[in-house]
C-alpha positions in Angstrom: -22.2 -50.6 -4.9 -19.0 -52.6 -5.0 -16.1 -52.1 -7.5 -13.1 -54.2 -8.2 -9.7 -53.5 -6.9 -8.5 -52.8 -10.4 -11.2 -50.2 -10.9 -10.5 -48.7 -7.5 -6.8 -48.3 -8.3 -7.6 -46.8 -11.7 -9.9 -44.3 -10.1 -7.4 -43.5 -7.4 -4.7 -42.9 -10.0 -7.1 -40.6 -12.0 -7.9 -38.6 -8.9 -4.2 -38.2 -8.2 -3.6 -37.0 -11.8 -6.3 -34.4 -11.6 -5.2 -33.2 -8.2 -1.7 -32.8 -9.5 -2.9 -30.9 -12.6 -5.0 -28.6 -10.4 -2.0 -27.9 -8.1 0.2 -27.1 -11.1 -2.4 -24.8 -12.6 -2.9 -22.9 -9.3 0.9 -22.5 -9.0 1.0 -21.2 -12.6 -1.8 -18.7 -11.8 0.0 -17.5 -8.7 3.3 -17.0 -10.5 1.6 -15.3 -13.5 -0.4 -12.9 -11.4 2.3 -12.3 -8.8 5.1 -11.6 -11.3 3.5 -8.4 -12.6 2.0 -7.0 -9.4 3.1 -3.6 -8.2 2.3 -2.7 -4.6 0.6 0.7 -4.6 -0.6 1.1 -1.0 -1.7 -0.7 2.1 -5.2 -0.3 3.4 -6.7 -1.0 6.8 -10.1 -2.6 6.4 -12.9 -2.9 8.8 -13.3 -6.3 10.4 -16.3 -7.2 8.2 -14.5 -6.2 5.0 -11.3 -8.0 6.0 -13.3 -11.2 6.7 -14.9 -11.0 3.2 -11.5 -10.6 1.5 -10.0 -13.3 3.7 -12.9 -15.7 2.9 -12.5 -15.1 -0.8 -8.8 -15.8 -0.7 -9.3 -19.0 1.3 -11.7 -20.1 -1.5 -8.9 -19.5 -4.0 -10.6 -16.5 -5.5 -8.8 -13.5 -6.9 -9.7 -10.3 -5.2 -10.1 -7.3 -7.5 -10.2 -3.6 -6.4 -11.9 -1.1 -8.7 -12.5 2.7 -8.1 -16.0 3.9 -7.4 -17.3 7.4 -7.2 -15.5 9.9 -5.0 -12.5 8.2 -3.4 -14.4 4.9 -3.0 -13.4 1.4 -4.0 -15.3 -1.8 -4.8 -14.0 -5.2 -3.9 -14.8 -8.1 -6.2 -14.0 -11.8 -6.0 -13.5 -13.9 -9.1 -13.1 -17.6 -9.0 -10.0 -18.8 -10.8 -10.8 -21.2 -13.7 -10.3 -24.9 -13.1 -8.0 -26.9 -15.4 -9.3 -28.3 -18.6 -8.3 -31.6 -20.1 
């Protein structure tokens, strides 16, 4: 399938606009979330648990820690929403 140069430029410009919008939104999320964070404690995770958290962060997911039972914690990953038009 061939497209004209004009159409290719239009699509390239649209992709750049969307990438810019996504970058700005991610920066906004980072500043919104990071501004109110309070460091409570540092934990040392097992290699497997650390790999799971690291993978979630590389995929731009927020990692949430919730208490579970007697002195346990549950780790959850939540995908940050993508920008809307």
